N, C-alpha and C positions, 0 to 999 in steps of 0.2 A: 395838612390833613392826612391822617394815617389811613391807608387803604384797609378794607375789611380783611383781605388775605394776610396783611401784616399783623393785624390784631389777633387773628386766629393763631398765627405762629407764636405770639407772645403769651398765649394761655399757659397756665401752670401744667406740669406733667400729668397730674392726676385728672385734670379736665380733658386733656388731649387723649388720654387712654380710653375715655368713654366714647369718643367720636371717631377715633381712628385706630385700627388694629395694628398698623405698621409701627415698628419700634424705631427709636432714634438710632442713627448710625453709630457704631462703636468707635472708640478712639483708636484709630489705626495709625501707627507710626512707620509703617513700611514705606519703601521707596516709591515715589510717585513717577508717573510717566513724564518724559521730557518733550515728547513729540506733541505737536498741536493737532487735535482732532480736526479733520477736514473731509471734503468730498473730492477725491482725486478725479481728474478728467476721464480716465478710463473706466471709472465706476459711475459715470453719469451718461444719460442719453444725449444725443447730439443736439437736442433742442434746449438744453439747460444752459443758462447764461449766469455765471457767478459774478458777484460784484468784486471789484478790485480791493475794496475796503468794506468792512462792516458785516461780514457773515450773512450775506443775502443771496438768495437764489430766485431766479425768475425764468420764464419760458418765452421762446419766440412765438409770435401769434400771427404771422403773415404767410400767405401762399399755401394755406391748408394746414399749417402747423398748429393752428388754434384747435384743431380736432384731436391732436395726439397728446397722450399722457406723457409726462416727463418723469424720470426716475433718477434717484441719487442714493448711493450707499456710502457710509462713512468708512474711513480707513482704520477705525478702532473696533476690534471684536471683543465682546465681553464673554469671558469664560467662567467667572465666579464673582461672588460679591453682589451688592445691590447698588445700582447706579441709575441716574436719570439724565435726560436731556430735554430741552424745551424748544418749541417752535411757535412763532407768532405770525399770524397772517397779516401782512402789511397792506395788501391790496388785492382785490378781486376784479379782474378786467372782463369786459364783455365785447370782444372783437367782432367785427362784421362777419356774418356767416351766411352761407347759402341757405335759402328757405327750405330746400329739400333736406338739409341736414337735421332739421328739428325732429324728424321722425327716424333718424338714423343713429343718433348718439344716445347711448344708455348712460344714465346717471346725470349728475349736475354738470353744467357747462364749466363751472369753476369748482374744483374740489381738491381736497388734500387728504392723503393717507399717510399716517405716521405709524411706524412699527419697527420690526427687526427682521433680519434675514441672514442666511448663511452667505459665505463668501462666493459660492457658486450659484446662488439663487438668481432668478430673473430680477431685473431692476424695477419691475412692475409688481408692487406689493399686492397680495391677494390673488395672484394668478398662478402660483405654484405651491406645492406642499411644503417647501422649505422657507416659508415666510408667514408672518401674521401681522395684523395691523388694525387700527381704528381709522375710520374715515370721518370727514366733516359732515356727513349725512346721518351720523349716529349709529353706524354699523360696525360690527367687529368681524374680521375675516381670519379664520384659521384655515390656512391653505385657500381653497376656493369655496369653502363653506361659509355662508354669511349668516349672521345672527344679530340681534339687537345689542348694541354696545354702549349706549348711553345717549346723552343729549347731543344736539348738533353744535358745531362751533363755526365761527365766521370771522370776518375782518375785525381785527383788534383783540381777539381772544388769544390768550397764551395757554397752550396745551403742553402738558408735561407727561412724558412716558417714563414710568418707573419699571426697570427691568431687574427682577430679583433672580439671580442665578445661584443663590445659596441652596444647599441641599437640605438644610434643617432650619428651623425657626419659623416665625410667622410669615405666611404667604410665600413660602419657598417655591422656587421654580414657577413663577408667575410673572405676568405683565399687568400693569395698572395704568389707567389714564386719569389725569387730573386737568381740570379746566379752571384757569384763574386761581389755582391753589386749592381747589376743592375736588375731592374724588367724584368722578362722574361715571365710574364703571367698577363693578366688583373685580377682584383679582382674577385674571383669566389664566388658567394653568397652561403651561407650555406642553405641546405634544411630546410624546416620548422620543420621536425622531429628532427633535430640536433640543431636548433637555441637556444633552451632553456635548453640544456643539457650540463653537464661538458664534455669538449673534451680534451682528453689526447694525447700529442705528441706520434707518433708511427712511426715505420720503418718496412718495409718488404724488404728483400734482399736475393740474392743468389750469392755465389761464389765471394764475395767482403769483404773487410775489411774497416770499416768506423770509423771515429772519430766524436763524437757528442759533441756539446757545448751548454749547457744551461745557460751560462753566469757566472758572470754578465757582462764580457767584450766580445764584439764580435770579431770573427776572422777577418771579413771584415765589415767595416762600411756600413750602408745603406745610401741612399740619405736623410734620415730623422732620427731623434733620435727615437729609439724604445727599450723599456726595454725587456731584455731576461727573460726567465722563472725563473731563479735563483733570479732575482730581483723583483719577483712578490709580490704584496700586499697580505696579508693573507685573506682579504675579497674577493679577486678575484679568489681564487683557492680552490680546495678540495684536500686533501693529503691522499694518501694510505700509511700507515706505516707498515713496516715489523716487526713482532714479533721475536726478536733475539733468545729468549730461547724456542721457540715453537718446540715441537717434531713432526716431520712430520710422516705421515702415508702412508703405502702401503696397499691398500684395495683389498681384494680378494672376489668378489661377488660369492656366491654359489647359483645357481638357476636352476630349472628344464627347459629342452628345451621347447620352445614355451609356456612358462608360465610367460611371462612378464619380463624376466631377462634384456634384452636390453632396453626395455622401462623404467624399473626402473632405469637403469644406466643413461639414458638421463635425467630423472627427477632429479636424484641425482646431476649430473654435472651442471644442470641448477641452482640448489639451493646451490651448493658448487663450485663456479667458480675457487677456488684455486687448485682444483684437475685436473690432466692431465690423460687422458685415454691412456693406453698402450695396444694395441690390433691390430689384422690384420684389423679390421673394421676401426679403427682410422687411420691406415697407408694408407688405400685406400682413405679415405677422404682427407688426407694430400696431396696425389698425385694429387687429383682432384684440390685442392686449388693451387697447384704448377703449374697448366697448363700442366700436362702430359697427352697426348692423350692415351686413352684406347680403343682399337678397339671394344670391346663389349659395351662400354659406362659405365656410372657410376650408372645407375638406379638400384634399389634394385633387380629387376627381373633378372639382368645380373650376379648374384652371385650364386655359388653353395650352400652356406649357410651363415648365419650371423657370425658364430663363426670363420670359416676359409674360407673366400672368396678368390678364386684364384686371383692373381694379373693380369696376362694376358696382360702385357704391351709389351712383346717382348724385354725387357731390362733385361739382365741376373742378374744384381745386385738387381733388384726389384723382378723379378720372383722367384729367389731362396731364397728370404727373407734374403739376406745378410744385407740389410738395417735395418731389424727388430733386428738382433743380435747386430748391432752397437748401435741402440737406447737403447736396454736393458742394454748394457754395460755402456753407457753414463748416462742414467737415474739414475743408482745406485750411481753415484758420485755426483749428484746434490741434493741440499736441496730443495725438492719439494714434494708435496703430489701427490701420484699416485694411479690409479685404474688399476690393472692387470686383464683385462677381458679375461679369458680363460674358456669358459663354460664347455667343456668336461674335461679339466685338473683340474678345481676347484671342479669337482664332483668325481674324482678318488683319493683315499687316497694316492697311490704311487706317482702320479704326483703332488699332493698338497705338498708332502714332498720335492720334487725337487724344487718347486717354493719357498717355505719358506726358504729352504737352500740357494738358489740363492740370496735372498734378506736379508740374515742374517747379512752381513757385512756392509750394508748401514747405520746402526744406526737408521733406522726408526722403528716405531711401526707397527708390522705386524698384521693386523686385518682381520678376516674372517667375511663377512657380509652375513648371511644366509637369502635369499629372497625366502622363500618357503611357500606355503599355500594360504590362502584366502587373497587377497590384501585389504588395507583400501580404504575408499571412495575417498580419495585424489588421489590415484593412478588410480582408475577407471575414475575419471574426467580427469586426464591427458591423459590417453589412448584414451578416446573419443575425446578429443581435437585434438590429433594426427590424428585419423581417419577422423575427419571433415576437418582438414587442407589438408590432402592428397586428399580427395575427391574434395575439393574446387580448389586445384591446377590443377587437371585433368579436372574439369569442365571449369575452366578459359582457359586452353590451347585449349580445344575443341571449346569454344566460339570464341576465337581469330582466330582460323583456319576457322571457319564458316564465320566470318566477313570479313576476307581476301578474301575468295572465292566470297562472295557477291559483294565486291567492284570491283573485277576484272570483274565480269559479268556486273555490272552497267556501268563501264567505257567503256566496249566494246559496249554496247547498245547506249550510249550517243554520240559516235563518228560516224558521217556520213561516208559512204563508198565511198566518192568522191575521185578522184585520188590524190588531194592535201593532204588531211588528211591521206590517205593511205600511201603516200610517206613519210609524216612526221612520221607516226607511225613506218614505217620500219627503218627510219633514227635513231629515238630514240632507237629502239631495238638494232640496230647495235652499237650505242654508249654505251648502257648498257653492251652489250656483250664484247666490247673492254675493258671497264673499269673492268669488271669481270675478263677477261683473264689477264689484267695487274696486278691486285691485286693477282691473283692466282700465276703468275710467281714470283712476289716479295716474296710471302709466301714460294714458293718452293726454291727460292734462299737463303732465311734465314733459310731454314729447318724447317719451322713452318707448322703445320696442317692448312688447310684452311676450314673455315666454309661456305659452299655454301648456307646455309639457312639464313645468316645474313641479306640480303636485305629483305627477306620475313618478318623477325621479325620486321624490321624497319617500315613496312607498318601498323602495328597494334598497335603502341605505344600509339596512342591517343585514344584508347578505354577507355571510362569512366568506373570507377569501379562500379558505380551504375547500369550500363547496364549488367554487368555480372550476370548470374543466381547464386543464393545462394544455396550452397549444404546443405543437411540435412541428418541426420542419420536415418536409418530405425528403426522400432521397434525391429527387430532382432539384429541389431548392437548395440542398446542401452542396450540390455540384456547381451551382451558379457562381460565376466569377463576379458579375455585377447584378445588384438587386434590380428587379423589374419594378419600376415606379408606376403609380396609377396613371400618370401622364408623361409624355415625352419631354426631354429637356428643351427641344426646339420643335416648333410646328412643322409638319411635313413640307409645306411650301417654303418656309425659311430655310430648312435644311437642304432641300433639293435645288434651290437657286443659289446656294452659297458654298456647298461642300467642296467643289472643285477649286475654290480660291482659298481654302483653309491652309494655314502655314504655322510653323512654330517660330518663336522669336530667335533672333540671331544677334551677333555682336554689333552689327551695324545699327541696331535700334537703340533708343535712348534709355534703356534700362540700366540701372546701376549694378544689377546682379541678375543672373539667370540661374535658377535652381532646378536641376533635373531630379525630380522627386522619386519617381519609380524606376526610370531607366536613364542611361547616359544619352548624350545628344544623338549619336548615330543610331542607336536602337529605337529611340523615340521617333526619329524622322522616318526610319524604315517602317515602323508600325503605322504612322500616319499615311505613308504612301500606299501601303497594303490596304488600309481602311478605305482610302479614296477609290482605289481600283475596284474594291468590292461594291462600294456604293454606286459606281458607274454601271455595274451589271444589274443592280437590283432597284435602283431609284428611278422614279419618273422624272423626265426632263421637262421641268416647268418652263424654262426659258428657251426652248428649242425654236430657232428661227430659220426659215428656208433660205437657201443660197441663191445666187444670181441665176445660175443655170435653171434651177427649179422655177424661179419666178418667170423667166423668159418662156419656158415650155408651158407654164400655166397660162400665160397670156395668149399664147398661140392656141392652146386648147379651148380657151374661152371664146376666141374668135370662131373656131370651127363649130363649137356648140351653138353659138349665135346664128351662124349660117344655116345649120341644120334646123334650128327652131324657126327661122324665117321661111325656109322651104316647106316645113311642116305646116306653118300657118297659111301659106299660099295654097297648099294642097287641100287643107281643111276648108278654106274659103271657096275653092272651085267645087269641091264635093258638095258643099252646102248649096251653092248656086244651082248645080245640076239637079240636086234633090228637089229644090223649090220648083224648077221648071217642069220636072216630071210630075210633081204633085198638081201643078197647074193644068197640065195636059189631061191628066186623069180626071180632074174635076170637070173640065169642059166636056169631055167625052161622056161623063156620067149625066151631066145636065141635058145633053143632046138625046141620050137614050131615054131619059125620063120624059122629055118633051114628046118624042115619037110615041 
């Protein structure tokens, strides 16, 4: 039995031209790539499990991992030409979940996003401006902007993404989605920011198992001939090659609280994209990218500290950090470079020993990176860029809110208050309210959080960037060595009860290498000692315990106080007795006088 998709592919050229604008691929005899398209471990999230055979990807679904999105980016970047790749959903799972999670997870419990991204993009499609994708719910994401993308697709469907990087011709610089060989989306133009970059096929998914096909033979033919990624010409692609004999590293940053440790880590990860961060901070970001609603929000000020921010989701597996223990167990089995960011633990010798022992069996090189002392000029520049970016984001948000308010006032002034316009205004308001309530009910039915500010945000999308005021750093901010974060790296109690035990790693510990990043060993230890002495003068002693002499004197004083209290009670009792007798005598004398 011939499949309908196959029959469509067998139609004569003149018939195909009427139903599909895409042209057949030209006969290109240039050299093809020899490397096999794949998803390298460093370009996948830690919950992705690849099959040993058969081009399949699935996700872990235990210990809270069922709530997290997974991401994978291919090692082949498309620079020119038109190429396609296919994905088939093999299985959608429904793992056990906390009842409280039903109102916390945005989007479907099982979903797939298929698209392209740059090599420096986030592994979560649709969350940054350097990616675009279609999802299984029928949406199209250009950056973080969502629009209708076509029909939904589910288990058993084969979806094909056609990426046209040509500069001329039909549908140049576009992406198109096909379902079971049939177009289900009009060609979507690439943003100008992505049009001249190499774009890598990428997937984001949750609670599903997928089969991916990079070719050279398609699972389902398209209405036109299109080469798959495995059949790409060498001149059209850029290839990321994995080093098979490379020894991976587990990095343990050692830095003082509120002295640039997390900013240094951000700078390091930016220049070393092959490293994955393993920390509570990274887990919180992952939950945000996965669309998990957090009642307190994800802004930095809604955390107790940078080192150990409380989860606060109302989902047991996330709040009790079961998901962190699962990730630590899985990460040790994968061949990837890791950064274990535990600020307090990396400063305490006993806890450093536990960490190095935990990662001893993974076969990785354990490296302590000591980031203590005066930072270099490059770090200061990076820190000031972060300060400026944060100020600009706040200024832009304030400006948009102001523009929105002004537009509302202008619209109200321009409309005459005659009965006809007034009735129309009331009717439009009722329609908007009805639409608002409808979308709210749909979100509640699906168990998704509902963003009531969505419509307000739409009103200010057309604000020109040149209209937004530009933020500037003050003279005091330019003099800062370390950026002042919204919250401290450690809570005051944790800092005050541990800072006297802080130390730097030495040769006796089990590290394979100790890197002194900002200063050499002697200067770094001197800086730590000076920092501890200053903290002793300015910090509250949370664990102050009285000595034996004080306890003995205190017991003696308590006995003296008790004897004083006993004497006072005796005195009060005698005074009360005497007062009672006097009152009795006075009463008897009064009765006698009255009788006479």
